[in-house]
C-alpha positions as CSV (number, residue, x, y, z in Angstrom):
1,M,99.8,206.4,65.4
2,T,100.2,209.4,63.0
3,E,97.0,210.1,61.0
4,P,97.4,209.6,57.3
5,V,97.5,212.1,54.6
6,L,95.4,211.8,51.2
7,L,97.5,212.7,48.2
8,T,95.5,213.0,44.9
9,G,97.4,212.9,41.5
10,A,99.7,210.4,43.0
11,S,100.9,208.9,39.6
12,G,101.9,212.1,38.4
13,Q,105.6,213.2,38.2
14,I,105.5,215.5,41.1
15,C,103.5,213.2,43.4
16,V,105.5,210.1,42.8
17,G,108.6,211.7,44.4
18,L,106.6,213.6,46.9
19,A,104.9,210.4,48.2
20,R,108.4,208.7,48.6
21,A,109.5,211.9,50.7
22,M,106.5,211.7,52.7
23,A,107.0,208.0,53.5
24,E,110.6,208.6,54.4
25,A,109.2,211.2,56.8
26,G,107.0,208.3,58.5
27,I,103.8,210.0,57.2
28,P,101.2,207.0,56.4
29,L,99.6,207.9,53.0
30,R,96.4,207.2,50.9
31,L,97.3,207.7,47.3
32,T,94.9,208.0,44.4
33,D,95.0,208.5,40.8
34,R,93.0,207.7,37.7
35,V,95.9,205.9,36.4
36,P,98.1,203.2,38.3
37,F,101.0,204.1,40.5
38,P,103.9,203.7,38.3
39,D,106.5,202.5,41.1
40,P,106.5,200.0,43.9
41,L,104.5,201.6,46.6
42,P,106.4,203.2,49.5
43,P,106.1,201.6,53.1
44,G,103.1,202.7,54.9
45,T,101.0,203.8,51.9
46,R,98.1,202.2,50.1
47,F,96.7,203.2,46.6
48,T,93.3,203.3,45.2
49,Q,92.6,203.8,41.5
50,G,89.9,206.1,40.8
51,E,88.5,209.4,39.3
52,L,88.2,212.8,41.0
53,A,84.8,213.0,39.5
54,D,83.6,210.3,42.0
55,P,82.9,212.3,45.5
56,A,82.2,209.2,47.2
57,L,85.6,207.7,46.6
58,L,87.4,211.0,47.8
59,R,85.0,211.2,50.8
60,G,86.0,207.8,51.9
61,L,89.5,208.1,51.4
62,A,89.7,211.4,53.4
63,Q,88.0,210.2,56.4
64,G,90.5,210.0,59.4
65,C,93.2,212.0,57.3
66,R,95.0,214.9,58.9
67,A,95.1,216.6,55.4
68,V,94.3,216.3,51.8
69,V,97.0,217.3,49.4
70,H,95.2,218.0,46.3
71,L,97.8,217.7,43.1
72,G,95.2,215.8,40.8
73,G,93.6,216.9,37.5
74,I,94.9,218.0,34.1
75,S,98.3,219.8,34.1
76,G,98.1,221.3,30.5
77,E,96.3,223.4,28.3
78,T,93.5,221.2,26.9
79,G,89.9,221.5,25.9
80,F,87.5,223.5,28.1
81,A,85.2,220.6,29.0
82,R,88.1,218.2,30.1
83,I,89.5,220.8,32.4
84,L,86.0,221.6,33.7
85,R,85.5,218.1,34.9
86,A,88.9,217.2,36.2
87,N,90.1,220.6,37.7
88,I,87.1,222.5,38.7
89,L,84.8,219.8,39.6
90,G,87.5,217.6,40.9
91,A,88.8,220.4,43.2
92,H,85.2,221.0,44.6
93,H,85.0,217.1,45.4
94,A,88.6,217.1,47.2
95,L,87.6,220.3,49.1
96,E,84.0,218.6,50.1
97,A,86.1,215.4,51.3
98,A,88.4,217.7,53.4
99,R,85.2,219.5,54.8
100,L,83.4,216.4,55.8
101,A,86.7,214.9,57.4
102,R,87.4,218.2,59.2
103,C,91.0,218.1,57.9
104,G,93.5,220.5,56.3
105,F,93.8,221.1,52.7
106,I,96.9,221.9,50.4
107,Y,96.2,223.0,47.1
108,A,98.6,222.8,44.1
109,G,98.0,226.0,42.0
110,S,99.9,227.2,39.1
111,N,101.8,230.2,37.8
112,H,99.2,230.0,34.8
113,A,96.7,231.6,37.0
114,I,98.7,234.9,36.4
115,G,100.5,234.0,33.1
116,M,99.3,237.0,31.1
117,H,101.1,239.4,33.4
118,P,104.1,240.9,31.2
119,A,107.3,238.8,31.9
120,G,109.7,240.3,34.3
121,T,106.8,242.1,36.5
122,D,107.5,241.9,40.2
123,L,104.4,240.1,41.7
124,P,103.3,239.6,45.3
125,V,101.5,236.6,45.7
126,R,98.1,238.3,46.1
127,C,98.5,240.0,42.7
128,A,95.5,240.2,40.3
129,F,94.6,237.0,38.5
130,R,95.5,237.0,34.8
131,P,95.0,233.5,33.5
132,D,96.6,232.6,30.3
133,G,94.2,229.7,29.3
134,Y,91.6,227.4,30.6
135,Y,94.1,225.6,32.5
136,G,95.3,228.8,34.1
137,L,91.4,229.9,34.8
138,S,90.7,226.6,36.4
139,K,93.8,227.1,38.8
140,A,92.8,230.7,39.6
141,F,89.3,229.4,40.2
142,G,90.6,226.7,42.4
143,E,92.6,229.3,44.7
144,L,89.2,231.1,45.2
145,Q,87.6,227.8,45.9
146,V,90.3,227.1,48.4
147,Q,89.9,230.6,50.1
148,A,86.1,230.3,50.2
149,H,86.3,227.1,52.0
150,H,88.4,228.4,54.6
151,R,86.2,231.5,55.1
152,R,83.3,229.3,55.3
153,T,84.7,226.5,57.4
154,G,87.7,227.7,59.4
155,L,89.7,224.8,58.3
156,P,93.4,225.2,57.6
157,V,94.5,225.5,53.9
158,T,97.6,226.2,51.9
159,S,97.6,227.3,48.3
160,V,101.0,226.7,46.5
161,R,101.2,228.6,43.3
162,I,103.7,226.3,41.6
163,G,106.2,227.8,38.8
164,S,108.0,224.9,36.9
165,C,108.5,221.8,39.1
166,F,110.7,219.5,37.0
167,P,114.0,217.8,37.7
168,E,116.1,220.6,36.2
169,P,115.2,223.9,34.5
170,E,114.6,223.4,30.8
171,D,114.8,226.9,29.4
172,A,115.7,230.4,30.2
173,A,112.1,231.2,31.8
174,M,112.6,228.4,34.1
175,R,115.7,229.9,35.5
176,R,113.3,232.3,37.3
177,T,110.2,230.0,37.7
178,W,111.9,226.6,38.7
179,L,110.8,224.9,41.8
180,A,113.2,222.0,42.7
181,P,111.3,218.9,43.6
182,A,113.3,218.8,47.1
183,D,111.9,222.3,47.9
184,M,108.5,221.1,46.9
185,H,108.7,218.1,49.3
186,A,109.7,220.4,52.0
187,L,107.1,222.9,51.5
188,V,104.4,220.2,51.7
189,L,105.8,218.8,54.9
190,R,105.8,222.2,56.4
191,A,102.2,223.1,55.3
192,L,100.8,219.9,57.0
193,D,101.6,221.4,60.5
194,A,100.2,224.8,59.3
195,T,97.0,226.6,60.8
196,G,94.9,229.3,59.2
197,S,95.2,230.2,55.6
198,H,98.4,230.6,53.5
199,H,99.3,231.6,50.0
200,I,102.8,230.7,48.8
201,W,105.0,231.0,45.5
202,G,106.0,227.6,44.7
203,V,109.6,228.7,43.5
204,S,113.1,227.8,44.5
205,A,115.7,230.6,45.4
206,N,116.5,231.6,41.6
207,P,118.4,234.5,40.6
208,G,116.4,237.2,39.0
209,L,113.1,236.0,40.7
210,W,109.8,237.4,39.7
211,W,107.7,236.8,42.5
212,H,107.8,238.0,46.0
213,H,106.1,238.6,49.1
214,D,104.1,235.6,50.1
215,D,103.3,233.6,53.4
216,R,106.4,231.2,53.6
217,D,107.7,232.6,56.6
218,R,104.4,231.9,58.5
219,I,104.9,228.1,57.9
220,G,108.6,228.2,58.2
221,W,109.6,227.2,54.7
222,T,112.8,228.4,53.0
223,P,113.7,227.0,49.7
224,R,117.4,225.5,49.7
225,D,117.8,225.0,45.9
226,G,117.8,227.5,43.0
227,T,119.0,227.7,39.4
228,G,122.1,229.7,40.1
229,R,124.0,226.4,39.9
230,F,122.8,225.7,36.4
231,P,124.6,226.9,33.1
232,P,122.7,229.7,31.1
233,A,120.0,228.2,29.0
234,P,118.9,229.3,25.4
235,P,115.9,231.9,25.4
236,N,112.5,230.6,24.0
237,P,112.4,231.4,20.3
238,D,108.8,232.5,20.4
239,P,108.5,236.3,21.0
240,V,105.0,235.9,22.9
241,S,106.4,233.3,25.1
242,R,109.1,235.6,26.0
243,K,106.8,238.5,26.5
244,L,104.4,236.9,28.9
245,T,105.0,235.3,32.5
246,G,103.1,232.1,31.3
247,G,105.5,231.5,28.6
248,D,104.3,228.8,26.0
249,F,101.0,228.6,27.6
250,A,100.3,232.3,27.3
251,A,101.2,232.0,23.6
252,F,99.0,229.1,23.1
253,G,95.9,230.3,21.0
254,Y,97.1,234.0,21.3
255,H,95.8,236.1,18.3
256,P,97.1,239.8,18.9
257,E,95.8,240.4,15.5
258,E,92.2,239.9,16.7
259,K,92.5,243.0,18.8
260,R,93.2,245.0,15.8
261,R,90.2,243.7,13.8
262,E,87.6,246.3,13.6
263,R,84.5,245.7,15.6
264,D,81.1,246.4,13.9
265,M,78.8,248.1,16.7
266,A,76.5,249.5,14.0
267,K,73.1,250.3,15.6
268,D,71.1,248.2,13.0
269,R,72.9,245.0,14.2
270,P,71.0,243.1,17.0
271,V,71.8,242.6,20.6
272,L,71.6,239.1,22.3
273,L,70.0,239.2,25.8
274,T,70.3,235.9,27.8
275,G,68.3,235.4,31.0
276,A,65.5,237.6,29.1
277,S,62.7,235.9,31.1
278,G,64.1,236.9,34.5
279,A,63.2,240.1,36.3
280,L,66.1,242.1,35.1
281,G,65.8,240.6,31.8
282,R,62.2,241.5,31.2
283,M,62.7,245.1,32.5
284,L,65.8,245.5,30.1
285,A,64.1,243.9,27.1
286,R,61.1,246.7,27.6
287,E,63.8,249.5,28.2
288,L,66.2,248.7,25.5
289,S,63.6,248.1,22.9
290,A,62.0,251.4,23.6
291,A,65.5,252.8,22.8
292,A,65.5,251.2,19.4
293,V,67.8,248.3,20.3
294,R,67.1,245.3,18.1
295,L,66.9,242.4,20.6
296,V,67.4,238.7,20.3
297,L,66.0,237.4,23.5
298,T,66.7,233.9,25.1
299,D,66.0,232.1,28.2
300,I,65.6,228.4,29.3
301,A,62.1,229.6,30.4
302,P,59.4,231.0,28.3
303,F,59.1,234.7,27.9
304,P,56.1,235.7,30.0
305,D,55.4,239.1,28.5
306,A,54.3,240.4,24.9
307,L,57.4,240.6,22.9
308,P,58.6,244.2,22.6
309,P,58.5,245.7,19.1
310,G,61.7,244.7,17.0
311,S,62.4,241.7,19.1
312,R,62.3,237.9,18.8
313,F,62.5,235.2,21.5
314,E,64.0,231.9,21.3
315,Q,64.1,229.4,24.2
316,A,67.3,227.6,24.7
317,D,69.6,226.3,27.4
318,L,73.0,228.1,28.0
319,E,74.5,224.6,28.3
320,D,73.5,223.9,24.6
321,G,76.6,225.7,22.8
322,I,75.3,225.2,19.2
323,A,72.2,227.1,20.3
324,I,73.9,230.0,21.6
325,L,76.4,230.2,18.6
326,R,73.2,230.3,16.3
327,L,71.5,232.9,18.6
328,A,74.6,235.3,18.4
329,E,75.0,235.3,14.8
330,S,75.5,238.9,13.4
331,C,75.0,240.2,17.0
332,R,77.1,243.2,17.9
333,A,76.8,242.5,21.6
334,I,75.9,239.9,24.1
335,L,74.0,241.2,27.4
336,H,74.7,238.1,29.6
337,F,72.1,238.1,32.4
338,G,71.3,234.3,32.1
339,G,72.1,231.7,34.6
340,V,71.4,230.6,38.2
341,S,71.1,233.9,40.3
342,V,70.9,232.6,43.8
343,E,73.1,230.5,46.2
344,R,72.6,226.8,45.0
345,P,74.6,223.7,45.2
346,F,77.8,223.6,43.2
347,E,76.5,220.9,40.7
348,E,73.4,223.2,40.1
349,V,75.6,226.2,39.4
350,I,78.4,224.8,37.3
351,G,76.4,224.0,34.3
352,P,74.5,227.5,33.5
353,N,77.0,229.7,35.2
354,I,80.4,228.3,34.1
355,R,79.9,226.1,31.1
356,G,77.2,228.4,29.7
357,L,79.5,231.4,30.3
358,Y,82.0,229.5,28.1
359,H,79.5,229.3,25.3
360,V,78.8,232.8,25.4
361,Y,82.2,233.9,25.3
362,E,83.0,231.4,22.3
363,A,80.1,233.1,20.6
364,A,81.3,236.5,21.2
365,R,84.7,235.6,19.9
366,R,83.3,234.2,16.8
367,E,81.2,237.4,16.0
368,R,83.6,239.8,17.3
369,A,80.6,241.0,19.9
370,R,81.2,243.0,22.9
371,V,79.9,241.3,26.1
372,L,78.3,242.8,29.1
373,F,78.6,240.3,32.0
374,A,76.2,240.6,34.8
375,S,78.7,239.7,37.7
376,S,77.8,240.3,41.3
377,N,78.7,241.7,44.5
378,H,78.6,238.2,45.8
379,A,82.2,237.7,44.0
380,I,83.4,239.8,46.8
381,G,81.0,239.1,49.3
382,F,83.3,238.0,52.1
383,H,84.8,241.5,52.7
384,E,83.7,243.0,55.9
385,R,81.3,246.0,55.8
386,S,84.0,248.2,57.5
387,E,85.8,248.1,54.4
388,T,85.5,250.4,51.4
389,L,86.7,248.8,48.2
390,D,87.7,249.8,44.8
391,I,87.0,247.5,41.6
392,T,90.6,246.3,41.8
393,C,90.0,244.7,45.2
394,A,90.6,241.1,45.8
395,L,87.9,238.5,44.9
396,R,86.4,237.1,48.1
397,P,83.4,235.2,46.9
398,D,80.9,234.2,49.6
399,G,79.5,230.8,48.1
400,Y,79.3,229.0,44.9
401,Y,77.2,231.6,43.2
402,G,79.8,234.1,44.1
403,L,82.6,231.8,43.0
404,S,80.8,231.5,39.5
405,K,80.7,235.2,39.0
406,A,84.4,235.6,40.0
407,Y,84.9,232.8,37.4
408,G,83.0,235.0,34.9
409,E,85.0,238.0,35.5
410,L,88.1,236.2,35.0
411,M,87.1,234.5,31.7
412,G,86.3,238.1,30.7
413,R,89.7,239.0,31.3
414,L,91.1,236.0,29.6
415,Y,89.2,236.6,26.4
416,W,90.3,240.1,26.2
417,D,94.0,239.4,26.9
418,K,94.0,236.5,24.4
419,H,91.4,237.3,21.8
420,G,90.4,241.0,22.1
421,V,86.9,240.3,23.2
422,E,85.7,243.4,24.8
423,S,83.8,243.0,28.2
424,V,82.2,245.3,30.6
425,V,81.9,243.5,33.9
426,V,79.2,244.8,36.0
427,R,79.6,243.9,39.7
428,I,75.6,244.3,40.5
429,G,74.8,245.1,44.0
430,S,71.0,244.7,44.5
431,C,68.9,245.6,41.5
432,F,65.2,246.1,42.6
433,P,62.6,248.6,42.0
434,E,63.3,249.8,45.5
435,P,65.7,249.2,48.2
436,R,64.5,246.6,50.9
437,D,66.5,246.8,54.0
438,A,69.4,248.7,55.6
439,R,72.0,246.6,53.5
440,M,70.4,247.7,50.4
441,L,71.0,251.3,51.5
442,H,74.7,250.7,50.4
443,T,74.1,248.3,47.5
444,W,70.9,249.3,45.7
445,L,70.9,250.2,41.8
446,S,67.6,251.1,40.4
447,Y,66.2,249.7,37.1
448,P,66.5,252.9,35.1
449,D,70.2,253.1,36.2
450,L,70.8,249.4,35.0
451,A,69.1,250.1,31.7
452,R,71.3,253.5,31.2
453,L,74.4,251.5,31.9
454,C,73.3,248.7,29.3
455,L,72.8,251.5,26.7
456,A,76.1,253.3,27.5
457,T,78.0,249.9,27.3
458,L,76.5,249.6,23.5
459,A,77.2,253.2,22.7
460,A,80.9,253.4,23.9
461,P,83.4,253.4,20.9
462,E,85.9,251.3,23.0
463,V,85.7,249.7,26.3
464,G,88.7,247.0,26.4
465,Y,88.1,245.2,29.7
466,A,86.2,247.3,31.9
467,R,84.8,246.6,35.3
468,I,82.1,248.7,37.0
469,W,80.1,248.7,40.1
470,G,76.7,248.0,39.4
471,V,75.3,250.5,42.3
472,G,73.6,253.7,42.4
473,D,74.3,257.1,43.9
474,N,74.0,255.9,47.4
475,P,75.3,257.7,50.6
476,D,77.9,255.8,52.8
477,A,79.1,253.9,49.7
478,W,81.1,250.5,50.3
479,W,82.5,250.6,46.7
480,V,84.3,253.4,44.8
481,E,86.6,254.0,41.9
482,D,85.8,251.7,38.9
483,D,86.0,252.1,35.0
484,R,82.5,253.8,34.5
485,A,84.2,256.7,32.6
486,R,85.1,254.3,29.9
487,I,81.5,254.1,28.9
488,G,80.3,257.4,30.1
489,W,77.7,256.3,32.7
490,Q,76.8,257.9,35.9
491,P,73.9,256.5,38.1
492,H,71.0,259.1,38.6
493,D,69.3,257.2,41.5
494,G,70.3,256.6,45.0
495,T,69.0,255.6,48.4
496,A,69.0,258.9,50.3
497,P,65.2,259.0,50.0
498,F,64.9,255.6,51.7
499,R,67.4,256.0,54.6
500,D,65.1,257.0,57.4
501,A,62.6,254.1,56.7
502,L,65.2,251.4,56.3
503,A,68.2,252.3,58.4
504,G,66.9,250.1,61.3
505,K,65.8,247.2,59.1
506,T,68.5,244.7,59.8
507,S,68.6,241.0,60.7
508,D,69.5,239.2,63.7
509,D,72.1,237.1,61.8
510,A,75.6,238.3,63.2
511,V,77.5,236.8,60.0
512,A,75.1,238.4,57.3
513,E,75.4,241.7,59.4
514,R,79.3,241.5,59.4
515,F,79.9,240.8,55.7
516,Q,79.2,242.8,52.7
517,G,77.4,239.9,51.0
518,G,74.7,239.5,53.7
519,A,72.7,236.4,54.0
520,F,74.8,234.7,51.3
521,C,77.8,234.5,53.7
522,S,75.7,232.7,56.3
523,M,74.7,229.8,54.2
524,G,77.1,226.9,55.1
525,Y,79.1,229.1,57.5
526,S,80.8,226.6,60.0
527,R,83.4,228.6,61.6
528,G,83.6,229.2,65.2
529,D,84.5,233.0,65.1
């Protein structure tokens, strides 16, 4: 007997037709959605009503399945909190169900993960993410979740970045982005038999196509339909929608005038430092205060030292959005070092590192404050050590912590594109008083160099959206070429004096020694290779 397939979001427009096509192909189905299935059930299917937020439900449904096809969640631009629960937490639960069932996973992504690219740009499927809203941000994050799942488990995955899947194209933009339902059905049926990892544009054979170079040949899928058979459609009357790939979603909440508003970076305005009670926060509080920076310090834990001159501390949780808004009042910048800083279960990371990050950027938007976001090398940790990376390299997070840092980098991009909030993303390697092992000979950043980087961020006239490797002047660097010139920063310290003592200090962990993320890559690693 053929193994069943679990289809989430089964009551949605795309899934109803997909379920019918899969049943006609003789595939037994398990369907689930939070709302009832609107049609008579196709033969060989059973439907269970439930929430994506219920992990036990998904794990039970996925047992014995050959694949999970995940189309569930919110499919429009709504509030951050709803999307976080349905799309980010829901995708995590669906992936965990597939992992426990040891089955394949097909993910319905969206063109809104890259929606702030200019319209007409010829994009390969592995282009840089430029989400056009919280929905697009959740879909970019979902693609990263799926790829991290594959790298850790080796289970087959296919991400389909859907353009516009409707019975017919509805406007001029859809003449390029349309995915015919029949083409979608054929794509999923092909992906069920695929092995490895695949990334595919979910778009039909449309004239003037913007998107090219994906993995469709590897699964044997060729779209049969296209928009050439439809009459010309009127252009979108909104100029922003016409200008950006994401169309109306990109225009939603877009305020170009905010980029023209003057920022007040006067030195007498305070700076908010989150994570102030951690090791880096305490060091920065001391060093920045000595440089005459007025600081507002906050952390969920009490501040353990004497308050530096000119500083004040308020204990607060990053998940308390009202508290973060209040603390950021009149601040010229937010140095965001708060949150979980090690690999932890997803449910422990999502609150401070994703929900808390949203509160920080909303506060920055309101105050027109510049943000320094303390990202991490673990956002790219699954690159191999043989690679030399520039700052535009593909995100390859090595765990839930790294995923949260990748999400933060993309949120910074979104808030710059849509709201003009300046960000300096610092992808920190290993910031300690001294390097501790052979890996840190490549990744170390000294405390003084980090403090100088923060001061340079505060002093720079304009930064836009800048990404910088948080790493010292180390020999045999893994990481090169970034945006440090925008803030005028160069590291002074490096690991050359430590090479002889640490060069042989490696671990016995083959996975940790293979990847740039080190020991974080080993956690939960279940691949056979």
